[in-house]
VOPAGU-2260 file (C-alpha; in pm, 1 decimal, decimal comma):
REM VOPAGU-2260
SITE   aa  ch    i         X         Y         Z
SITE  UNK   A    0    -294,3   -2386,2    1487,2
SITE  UNK   A    1    -622,2   -2426,3    1299,3
SITE  UNK   A    2    -823,1   -2413,6    1621,6
SITE  UNK   A    3    -637,2   -2100,7    1734,8
SITE  UNK   A    4    -698,3   -1942,5    1394,8
SITE  UNK   A    5   -1070,8   -2014,6    1427,3
SITE  UNK   A    6   -1085,2   -1875,1    1781,6
SITE  UNK   A    7    -915,8   -1551,2    1677,8
SITE  UNK   A    8   -1142,9   -1506,6    1376,3
SITE  UNK   A    9   -1463,4   -1553,8    1576,2
SITE  UNK   A   10   -1353,7   -1347,5    1873,6
SITE  UNK   A   11   -1216,8   -1052,5    1676,3
SITE  UNK   A   12   -1518,2   -1064,8    1446,5
SITE  UNK   A   13   -1735,5    -971,7    1742,8
SITE  UNK   A   14   -1501,4    -686,7    1830,4
SITE  UNK   A   15   -1476,3    -574,6    1467,9
SITE  UNK   A   16   -1851,6    -549,4    1428,8
SITE  UNK   A   17   -1852,4    -254,9    1668,4
SITE  UNK   A   18   -1549,9     -67,1    1527,2
SITE  UNK   A   19   -1739,6     162,1    1285,8
SITE  UNK   A   20   -2036,3     199,9    1519,7
SITE  UNK   A   21   -1892,9     356,4    1836,9
SITE  UNK   A   22   -1838,1     703,7    1680,8
SITE  UNK   A   23   -2187,3     697,9    1531,9
SITE  UNK   A   24   -2340,6     588,8    1864,3
SITE  UNK   A   25   -2165,1     877,3    2039,3
SITE  UNK   A   26   -2274,4    1121,0    1766,5
SITE  UNK   A   27   -2631,7     998,6    1806,9
SITE  UNK   A   28   -2606,9    1094,8    2175,3
SITE  UNK   A   29   -2484,1    1444,0    2076,5
SITE  UNK   A   30   -2108,3    1403,3    2145,5
SITE  UNK   A   31   -1854,6    1624,1    1963,6
SITE  UNK   A   32   -1540,5    1486,4    1790,7
SITE  UNK   A   33   -1330,2    1589,6    2091,8
SITE  UNK   A   34   -1547,8    1360,7    2306,2
SITE  UNK   A   35   -1602,7    1079,4    2054,4
SITE  UNK   A   36   -1237,0     986,4    2014,2
SITE  UNK   A   37   -1168,6     957,8    2392,0
SITE  UNK   A   38   -1453,5     706,5    2411,0
SITE  UNK   A   39   -1240,9     489,2    2185,6
SITE  UNK   A   40    -929,1     576,1    2384,3
SITE  UNK   A   41   -1074,3     456,6    2717,2
SITE  UNK   A   42   -1077,6     103,0    2577,6
SITE  UNK   A   43    -705,2     117,3    2515,6
SITE  UNK   A   44    -634,0     280,6    2852,2
SITE  UNK   A   45    -796,5     -14,3    3026,4
SITE  UNK   A   46    -613,5    -255,5    2797,6
SITE  UNK   A   47    -283,5     -84,2    2877,1
SITE  UNK   A   48    -334,5    -152,9    3247,0
SITE  UNK   A   49    -449,7    -511,1    3198,8
SITE  UNK   A   50    -241,8    -653,1    2911,0
SITE  UNK   A   51      81,6    -726,7    3104,3
SITE  UNK   A   52    -126,3    -880,0    3383,5
SITE  UNK   A   53    -300,6   -1113,4    3140,6
SITE  UNK   A   54      32,6   -1206,6    2983,6
SITE  UNK   A   55     190,3   -1293,4    3318,6
SITE  UNK   A   56    -118,2   -1486,9    3428,2
SITE  UNK   A   57    -111,3   -1686,5    3104,6
SITE  UNK   A   58     250,7   -1783,3    3177,6
SITE  UNK   A   59     150,2   -1903,6    3524,3
SITE  UNK   A   60    -191,9   -2061,5    3468,6
SITE  UNK   A   61    -192,8   -2138,4    3097,0
SITE  UNK   A   62    -328,6   -1975,9    2782,9
SITE  UNK   A   63    -674,4   -2139,6    2781,0
SITE  UNK   A   64    -803,0   -1997,9    3113,7
SITE  UNK   A   65    -700,5   -1647,4    3009,7
SITE  UNK   A   66    -864,5   -1679,4    2670,0
SITE  UNK   A   67   -1189,4   -1804,7    2828,3
SITE  UNK   A   68   -1192,9   -1536,4    3099,6
SITE  UNK   A   69   -1123,0   -1249,5    2862,1
SITE  UNK   A   70   -1392,1   -1365,7    2620,0
SITE  UNK   A   71   -1646,5   -1385,5    2901,5
SITE  UNK   A   72   -1559,5   -1027,9    2997,7
SITE  UNK   A   73   -1592,6    -914,8    2637,2
SITE  UNK   A   74   -1937,9   -1073,8    2620,7
SITE  UNK   A   75   -2045,7    -880,5    2930,9
SITE  UNK   A   76   -1918,2    -553,4    2783,1
SITE  UNK   A   77   -2113,9    -610,2    2461,6
SITE  UNK   A   78   -2433,5    -674,1    2656,2
SITE  UNK   A   79   -2374,2    -351,6    2848,4
SITE  UNK   A   80   -2318,1    -170,5    2519,9
SITE  UNK   A   81   -2650,0    -301,4    2389,9
SITE  UNK   A   82   -2820,6    -137,4    2688,6
SITE  UNK   A   83   -2630,3     192,6    2652,1
SITE  UNK   A   84   -2839,9     507,3    2632,0
SITE  UNK   A   85   -2587,6     782,5    2712,6
SITE  UNK   A   86   -2225,4     887,2    2663,4
SITE  UNK   A   87   -2121,7     790,7    3021,7
SITE  UNK   A   88   -2254,4     437,9    2967,6
SITE  UNK   A   89   -2052,3     421,1    2647,0
SITE  UNK   A   90   -1739,5     504,4    2846,8
SITE  UNK   A   91   -1814,6     233,8    3104,3
SITE  UNK   A   92   -1883,3     -38,2    2847,6
SITE  UNK   A   93   -1566,8      40,1    2652,5
SITE  UNK   A   94   -1357,8      50,9    2972,2
SITE  UNK   A   95   -1482,2    -297,0    3069,1
SITE  UNK   A   96   -1412,4    -429,5    2720,1
SITE  UNK   A   97   -1058,3    -294,7    2731,4
SITE  UNK   A   98    -978,5    -435,8    3073,6
SITE  UNK   A   99   -1092,2    -782,1    2965,6
SITE  UNK   A  100    -896,2    -768,4    2636,2
SITE  UNK   A  101    -636,8   -1029,5    2730,5
SITE  UNK   A  102    -717,1   -1256,9    2440,6
SITE  UNK   A  103    -481,2   -1107,3    2181,9
SITE  UNK   A  104    -163,6   -1129,1    2390,6
SITE  UNK   A  105    -262,8   -1479,1    2506,8
SITE  UNK   A  106    -326,2   -1586,3    2146,5
SITE  UNK   A  107      13,2   -1452,6    2035,4
SITE  UNK   A  108     183,8   -1630,1    2325,1
SITE  UNK   A  109      -0,6   -1950,6    2231,7
SITE  UNK   A  110     120,6   -1923,0    1872,5
SITE  UNK   A  111     476,3   -1867,3    1995,5
SITE  UNK   A  112     450,0   -2171,4    2223,6
SITE  UNK   A  113     368,4   -2407,6    1939,7
SITE  UNK   A  114     615,0   -2269,2    1683,3
SITE  UNK   A  115     991,1   -2276,6    1640,9
SITE  UNK   A  116    1216,4   -1974,6    1594,3
SITE  UNK   A  117    1233,3   -2045,2    1221,7
SITE  UNK   A  118     858,4   -2028,2    1161,8
SITE  UNK   A  119     751,9   -1795,2    1442,0
SITE  UNK   A  120     698,7   -1499,1    1207,5
SITE  UNK   A  121     476,8   -1719,0     993,6
SITE  UNK   A  122     275,3   -1840,0    1295,8
SITE  UNK   A  123     230,3   -1488,1    1427,0
SITE  UNK   A  124     143,4   -1379,9    1075,3
SITE  UNK   A  125    -134,4   -1639,7    1073,5
SITE  UNK   A  126    -265,7   -1505,7    1403,9
SITE  UNK   A  127    -246,4   -1157,5    1256,4
SITE  UNK   A  128    -432,2   -1280,2     949,9
SITE  UNK   A  129    -705,1   -1429,8    1169,9
SITE  UNK   A  130    -733,0   -1102,2    1355,5
SITE  UNK   A  131    -738,8    -925,7    1019,2
SITE  UNK   A  132   -1026,5   -1142,0     897,7
SITE  UNK   A  133   -1226,2   -1041,4    1204,2
SITE  UNK   A  134   -1144,8    -675,8    1142,9
SITE  UNK   A  135   -1222,1    -719,6     773,8
SITE  UNK   A  136   -1563,2    -883,4     802,2
SITE  UNK   A  137   -1667,4    -728,1    1134,0
SITE  UNK   A  138   -1703,7    -362,4    1029,9
SITE  UNK   A  139   -1889,7    -456,6     712,5
SITE  UNK   A  140   -2128,4    -678,2     911,5
SITE  UNK   A  141   -2168,1    -415,1    1180,4
SITE  UNK   A  142   -2240,5    -144,9     924,6
SITE  UNK   A  143   -2494,8    -366,7     751,3
SITE  UNK   A  144   -2668,2    -449,9    1080,3
SITE  UNK   A  145   -2679,9     -85,0    1189,5
SITE  UNK   A  146   -2781,8      66,6     856,4
SITE  UNK   A  147   -2664,0     375,4     668,8
SITE  UNK   A  148   -2876,0     654,8     815,0
SITE  UNK   A  149   -2765,0     779,9    1155,2
SITE  UNK   A  150   -3113,4     896,7    1250,0
SITE  UNK   A  151   -3262,0     545,0    1249,5
SITE  UNK   A  152   -2951,4     328,2    1289,7
SITE  UNK   A  153   -2990,3      14,1    1504,9
SITE  UNK   A  154   -2695,0     -32,8    1741,9
SITE  UNK   A  155   -2851,1    -293,3    1974,0
SITE  UNK   A  156   -2853,3    -567,2    1713,5
SITE  UNK   A  157   -2478,2    -551,7    1634,9
SITE  UNK   A  158   -2390,5    -551,1    2007,5
SITE  UNK   A  159   -2599,6    -863,9    2068,4
SITE  UNK   A  160   -2439,5   -1039,3    1772,5
SITE  UNK   A  161   -2094,5    -955,4    1914,5
SITE  UNK   A  162   -2193,8   -1100,9    2252,7
SITE  UNK   A  163   -2312,5   -1421,0    2085,4
SITE  UNK   A  164   -1983,7   -1452,1    1893,3
SITE  UNK   A  165   -1786,6   -1423,0    2219,2
SITE  UNK   A  166   -1983,8   -1717,4    2356,9
SITE  UNK   A  167   -1910,3   -1919,9    2043,5
SITE  UNK   A  168   -1539,2   -1839,1    2070,7
SITE  UNK   A  169   -1536,7   -1954,5    2433,8
SITE  UNK   A  170   -1695,8   -2285,6    2333,7
SITE  UNK   A  171   -1432,0   -2337,7    2063,6
SITE  UNK   A  172   -1156,3   -2282,8    2320,3
SITE  UNK   A  173   -1318,7   -2523,4    2567,2
SITE  UNK   A  174   -1373,0   -2807,2    2321,4
SITE  UNK   A  175   -1112,0   -2765,8    2045,7
SITE  UNK   A  176    -808,8   -2578,1    2179,9
SITE  UNK   A  177    -565,5   -2778,6    2396,2
SITE  UNK   A  178    -341,3   -2604,2    2646,0
SITE  UNK   A  179      -4,6   -2510,0    2492,7
SITE  UNK   A  180     187,1   -2507,2    2823,1
SITE  UNK   A  181     203,5   -2822,5    3030,9
SITE  UNK   A  182     167,1   -2820,3    3408,4
SITE  UNK   A  183     542,0   -2882,8    3440,1
SITE  UNK   A  184     618,3   -2576,5    3228,3
SITE  UNK   A  185     378,0   -2357,2    3425,4
SITE  UNK   A  186     508,2   -2476,5    3762,6
SITE  UNK   A  187     876,6   -2493,6    3671,9
SITE  UNK   A  188    1102,6   -2272,6    3885,8
SITE  UNK   A  189    1182,8   -1946,7    3713,3
SITE  UNK   A  190    1550,0   -1898,9    3619,0
SITE  UNK   A  191    1539,6   -1558,4    3787,4
SITE  UNK   A  192    1301,4   -1325,3    3967,4
SITE  UNK   A  193     991,8   -1217,7    3777,8
SITE  UNK   A  194    1067,9    -876,6    3635,3
SITE  UNK   A  195     839,9    -576,1    3607,3
SITE  UNK   A  196     766,5    -416,0    3272,8
SITE  UNK   A  197    1019,2    -139,3    3335,5
SITE  UNK   A  198    1284,0    -390,3    3441,1
SITE  UNK   A  199    1223,6    -596,5    3127,4
SITE  UNK   A  200    1265,7    -286,6    2912,3
SITE  UNK   A  201    1578,9    -176,6    3096,2
SITE  UNK   A  202    1743,4    -516,4    3058,0
SITE  UNK   A  203    1639,2    -564,0    2694,6
SITE  UNK   A  204    1728,2    -255,6    2486,8
SITE  UNK   A  205    1619,1    -429,7    2166,6
SITE  UNK   A  206    1274,3    -487,5    2314,3
SITE  UNK   A  207    1265,9    -125,2    2430,9
SITE  UNK   A  208    1333,0      14,0    2082,8
SITE  UNK   A  209    1088,4    -231,2    1925,3
SITE  UNK   A  210     820,6    -116,9    2167,9
SITE  UNK   A  211     890,4     250,7    2091,0
SITE  UNK   A  212     873,6     184,9    1716,7
SITE  UNK   A  213     548,0      -3,3    1752,5
SITE  UNK   A  214     411,1     276,1    1970,0
SITE  UNK   A  215     472,3     529,9    1693,0
SITE  UNK   A  216     322,7     314,2    1418,8
SITE  UNK   A  217      23,0     226,1    1632,5
SITE  UNK   A  218     -28,9     594,6    1715,3
SITE  UNK   A  219     -88,0     653,0    1346,6
SITE  UNK   A  220    -308,4     345,0    1313,6
SITE  UNK   A  221    -516,8     452,2    1610,2
SITE  UNK   A  222    -545,8     802,1    1466,8
SITE  UNK   A  223    -694,5     650,7    1152,5
SITE  UNK   A  224    -922,7     419,8    1352,4
SITE  UNK   A  225   -1054,3     693,7    1581,1
SITE  UNK   A  226   -1108,1     969,3    1323,3
SITE  UNK   A  227   -1193,2     791,6     996,8
SITE  UNK   A  228   -1563,8     750,9    1075,5
SITE  UNK   A  229   -1593,5    1112,0    1196,3
SITE  UNK   A  230   -1394,7    1233,1     894,9
SITE  UNK   A  231   -1613,6    1039,3     650,1
SITE  UNK   A  232   -1932,9    1144,5     825,8
SITE  UNK   A  233   -1844,3    1515,5     827,3
SITE  UNK   A  234   -1663,3    1543,5     493,2
SITE  UNK   A  235   -1865,7    1304,9     273,8
SITE  UNK   A  236   -2188,4    1260,0     479,1
SITE  UNK   A  237   -2174,7     880,3     482,9
SITE  UNK   A  238   -2300,9     642,0     750,1
SITE  UNK   A  239   -2194,6     318,9     925,4
SITE  UNK   A  240   -2246,1      97,8     620,9
SITE  UNK   A  241   -2011,8     297,3     396,6
SITE  UNK   A  242   -1747,2     328,1     668,9
SITE  UNK   A  243   -1766,1     -46,5     727,7
SITE  UNK   A  244   -1705,1    -114,6     358,8
SITE  UNK   A  245   -1407,0     122,7     356,0
SITE  UNK   A  246   -1251,7     -58,0     653,7
SITE  UNK   A  247   -1323,4    -384,6     471,9
SITE  UNK   A  248   -1106,0    -270,0     180,9
SITE  UNK   A  249    -818,3    -184,2     415,0
SITE  UNK   A  250    -844,7    -515,1     599,0
SITE  UNK   A  251    -849,1    -723,6     278,8
SITE  UNK   A  252    -513,2    -579,6     179,1
SITE  UNK   A  253    -367,6    -623,6     530,0
SITE  UNK   A  254    -479,4    -987,1     543,8
SITE  UNK   A  255    -334,5   -1056,4     202,2
SITE  UNK   A  256      -0,3    -916,4     313,0
SITE  UNK   A  257       0,3   -1107,4     642,6
SITE  UNK   A  258    -115,1   -1434,2     487,1
SITE  UNK   A  259      85,7   -1442,3     165,4
SITE  UNK   A  260     324,9   -1147,6     160,8
SITE  UNK   A  261     497,4   -1209,1     495,2
SITE  UNK   A  262     560,2   -1573,1     410,7
SITE  UNK   A  263     743,7   -1478,1      91,6
SITE  UNK   A  264     909,0   -1154,1     198,0
SITE  UNK   A  265    1060,0   -1251,5     535,0
SITE  UNK   A  266    1305,6   -1503,8     381,9
SITE  UNK   A  267    1409,8   -1244,7     122,5
SITE  UNK   A  268    1411,9    -922,0     321,2
SITE  UNK   A  269    1429,1   -1026,8     683,3
SITE  UNK   A  270    1197,8    -905,0     956,0
SITE  UNK   A  271    1365,1    -566,0    1003,5
SITE  UNK   A  272    1354,1    -469,7     635,0
SITE  UNK   A  273     993,9    -583,5     611,3
SITE  UNK   A  274     909,6    -363,6     910,3
SITE  UNK   A  275    1073,4     -64,3     736,5
SITE  UNK   A  276     872,8    -138,0     421,8
SITE  UNK   A  277     555,0    -141,7     627,9
SITE  UNK   A  278     641,0     196,4     780,6
SITE  UNK   A  279     699,1     350,4     435,9
SITE  UNK   A  280     368,6     219,3     299,2
SITE  UNK   A  281     174,5     344,1     600,0
SITE  UNK   A  282     321,2     695,0     581,1
SITE  UNK   A  283     235,8     722,4     211,2
SITE  UNK   A  284    -116,3     592,5     274,9
SITE  UNK   A  285    -191,1     845,0     549,2
SITE  UNK   A  286     -68,7    1132,0     334,2
SITE  UNK   A  287    -282,6    1011,5      42,6
SITE  UNK   A  288    -595,5    1001,4     259,6
SITE  UNK   A  289    -526,8    1350,7     392,8
SITE  UNK   A  290    -483,7    1486,6      38,4
SITE  UNK   A  291    -785,6    1309,0    -115,3
SITE  UNK   A  292   -1050,2    1532,9    -268,9
SITE  UNK   A  293   -1317,1    1266,2    -322,8
SITE  UNK   A  294   -1423,2     940,6    -159,5
SITE  UNK   A  295   -1295,4     740,8    -458,9
SITE  UNK   A  296    -943,3     876,2    -409,8
SITE  UNK   A  297    -941,0     749,7     -51,5
SITE  UNK   A  298    -908,9     390,3    -176,8
SITE  UNK   A  299    -538,7     409,7    -282,5
SITE  UNK   A  300    -453,5     551,8      58,8
SITE  UNK   A  301    -639,2     270,6     235,9
SITE  UNK   A  302    -460,1      13,0      19,6
SITE  UNK   A  303    -120,2     155,3     114,2
SITE  UNK   A  304    -219,9     159,2     482,3
SITE  UNK   A  305    -331,6    -202,8     454,5
SITE  UNK   A  306       2,0    -302,7     302,6
SITE  UNK   A  307     185,6    -114,8     575,9
SITE  UNK   A  308      -9,2    -269,5     861,1
SITE  UNK   A  309      16,7    -617,4     710,3
SITE  UNK   A  310     393,6    -588,6     678,3
SITE  UNK   A  311     479,3    -419,2    1006,9
SITE  UNK   A  312     254,5    -592,2    1261,3
SITE  UNK   A  313     377,0    -954,1    1230,5
SITE  UNK   A  314     736,7    -841,7    1178,9
SITE  UNK   A  315     739,0    -636,9    1497,8
SITE  UNK   A  316     571,2    -912,4    1700,4
SITE  UNK   A  317     815,3   -1174,9    1570,2
SITE  UNK   A  318    1114,9    -955,9    1653,8
SITE  UNK   A  319     978,4    -903,3    2006,2
SITE  UNK   A  320     922,1   -1277,2    2053,0
SITE  UNK   A  321    1291,5   -1340,5    1977,4
SITE  UNK   A  322    1369,1   -1151,2    2299,0
SITE  UNK   A  323    1184,6   -1409,8    2509,8
SITE  UNK   A  324    1241,5   -1757,7    2647,4
SITE  UNK   A  325     964,9   -2016,8    2686,1
SITE  UNK   A  326     909,7   -1935,6    3054,8
SITE  UNK   A  327     849,8   -1560,0    3003,2
SITE  UNK   A  328     710,3   -1535,0    2651,6
SITE  UNK   A  329     371,1   -1415,2    2769,7
SITE  UNK   A  330     527,8   -1145,0    2988,9
SITE  UNK   A  331     758,8   -1028,9    2707,1
SITE  UNK   A  332     479,3   -1007,9    2452,0
SITE  UNK   A  333     253,2    -843,4    2709,1
SITE  UNK   A  334     522,5    -583,1    2771,9
SITE  UNK   A  335     568,5    -535,1    2397,5
SITE  UNK   A  336     193,9    -474,4    2368,7
SITE  UNK   A  337     228,7    -187,9    2616,9
SITE  UNK   A  338     352,7      28,8    2330,2
SITE  UNK   A  339      46,8     -61,3    2126,6
SITE  UNK   A  340    -191,9       7,5    2413,8
SITE  UNK   A  341     -23,6     334,2    2511,3
SITE  UNK   A  342     -44,2     463,6    2154,9
SITE  UNK   A  343    -410,8     368,2    2136,1
SITE  UNK   A  344    -467,3     566,6    2455,6
SITE  UNK   A  345    -285,7     882,3    2347,0
SITE  UNK   A  346    -394,2     902,2    1981,9
SITE  UNK   A  347    -773,6     920,3    2035,2
SITE  UNK   A  348    -738,7    1189,4    2300,8
SITE  UNK   A  349    -520,6    1393,3    2063,8
SITE  UNK   A  350    -679,9    1329,2    1724,5
SITE  UNK   A  351   -1028,6    1452,5    1807,2
SITE  UNK   A  352    -901,2    1789,3    1925,0
SITE  UNK   A  353    -672,3    1822,0    1620,5
SITE  UNK   A  354    -968,0    1734,8    1396,9
SITE  UNK   A  355   -1176,8    2016,8    1546,2
SITE  UNK   A  356    -902,5    2281,2    1552,0
SITE  UNK   A  357    -703,7    2221,6    1232,8
SITE  UNK   A  358    -941,0    2049,5     992,9
SITE  UNK   A  359   -1031,0    1695,8     878,9
SITE  UNK   A  360    -698,7    1612,1     711,1
SITE  UNK   A  361    -474,9    1727,2     996,8
SITE  UNK   A  362    -490,2    1404,9    1206,8
SITE  UNK   A  363    -380,4    1194,3     908,9
SITE  UNK   A  364     -85,8    1422,7     832,3
SITE  UNK   A  365      18,5    1408,4    1197,2
SITE  UNK   A  366      -7,8    1029,4    1192,0
SITE  UNK   A  367     217,7    1006,1     887,5
SITE  UNK   A  368     476,3    1236,7    1043,6
SITE  UNK   A  369     481,9    1038,5    1368,4
SITE  UNK   A  370     515,3     705,1    1187,2
SITE  UNK   A  371     823,0     826,7     999,7
SITE  UNK   A  372    1009,5     839,0    1332,0
SITE  UNK   A  373     945,5     467,6    1384,8
SITE  UNK   A  374    1205,9     389,6    1118,6
SITE  UNK   A  375    1476,4     530,1    1349,6
SITE  UNK   A  376    1354,1     313,3    1635,5
SITE  UNK   A  377    1371,8      -0,9    1422,8
SITE  UNK   A  378    1720,9      99,6    1309,9
SITE  UNK   A  379    1830,2     136,4    1673,5
SITE  UNK   A  380    1682,0    -203,5    1759,2
SITE  UNK   A  381    1861,0    -360,0    1463,0
SITE  UNK   A  382    2195,7    -211,2    1566,5
SITE  UNK   A  383    2153,4    -328,7    1926,8
SITE  UNK   A  384    2057,7    -674,4    1803,5
SITE  UNK   A  385    2367,7    -699,7    1583,0
SITE  UNK   A  386    2594,0    -570,1    1861,0
SITE  UNK   A  387    2457,7    -833,1    2099,4
SITE  UNK   A  388    2504,0   -1106,1    1840,4
SITE  UNK   A  389    2868,3   -1005,0    1791,7
SITE  UNK   A  390    2923,8    -999,3    2168,9
SITE  UNK   A  391    2769,7   -1344,7    2210,4
SITE  UNK   A  392    2980,8   -1481,4    1925,4
SITE  UNK   A  393    3296,6   -1336,8    2078,8
SITE  UNK   A  394    3209,9   -1484,0    2418,3
SITE  UNK   A  395    3148,3   -1824,0    2261,7
SITE  UNK   A  396    3486,9   -1813,6    2088,3
SITE  UNK   A  397    3661,7   -1717,4    2414,1
SITE  UNK   A  398    3496,4   -1999,8    2603,9
SITE  UNK   A  399    3597,0   -2254,1    2338,8
SITE  UNK   A  400    3956,0   -2131,7    2339,6
């Protein structure tokens, strides 16, 4: 688990370095907000198409080859980004990065492989914490490397650093991370035909509602991700360095929740209640950011968003993993990630236009309103889960009698 934690930190650190820089790079090339946010959305569109494929391939060929391949692709995308000189090249580099983003679903499947049902939420929380560390340190490092002033910001240096980190992560996988699925497990006959994503969702209503709930929450998260830099740049005239520090504050809170809060709250509240708590915190945080009148007042909103993300993300992933068996865990988690990827496709294409037409605070208010509906999805999943448990218990009693 320590090696996996290290791999996730290094790999996501490279990705996180570029998070606050893409909007500024596009703005430097003269792109409007309605164009800047789709540049971020093209990454998720490519990821949406590729994530289930990577999950299924990791079930068949193992987690290590998928991790290595996806990191090599990420390295290539960062090198292309370093050579970018126009908006179309930005689109191409982000599309390549998204298509090769199979590392997160493979890492989650790896964590599930080496953990029991009792401690799966904790293991996934540790993966989430590792990802959070990368997102925490990456934007601050990227902002520092690029500088504060847009006119003379250096975007080549951060892209090259990200490429180097992908190479380091690959080396850690090669030398320190053993395969979590044996050859017998990978080659074992499947208990049934391999199902498509739609078939998995049709047969697993709990998974379907969990995916819908995650889609709604992630829509709001992606709205914040895609518009925060533009919002800060236009409303408070700040640059990459300040945006990176703001994202750092959000990530610190999210990591604290995932590392320490989840471990203590899951035994007391359960995964469903913790997910509802995360939804409530996120909604309040988005509304606070939208209503803020100064940059200092943005901090409470970011703290609430960090608490919400830290509570919801591992809870939702753990609940989805309970719907899987060892032979199809990668496919189930890959299908679950479809909701995340779809939301990250839709939100950037919507938020930029809303920003231009209705004002800077409008995307955050929309994100809060959308996230509120996720509570109903989690309630539906909980009811379906309890109904299935009662049915299974009744069947067991009938078979014993």
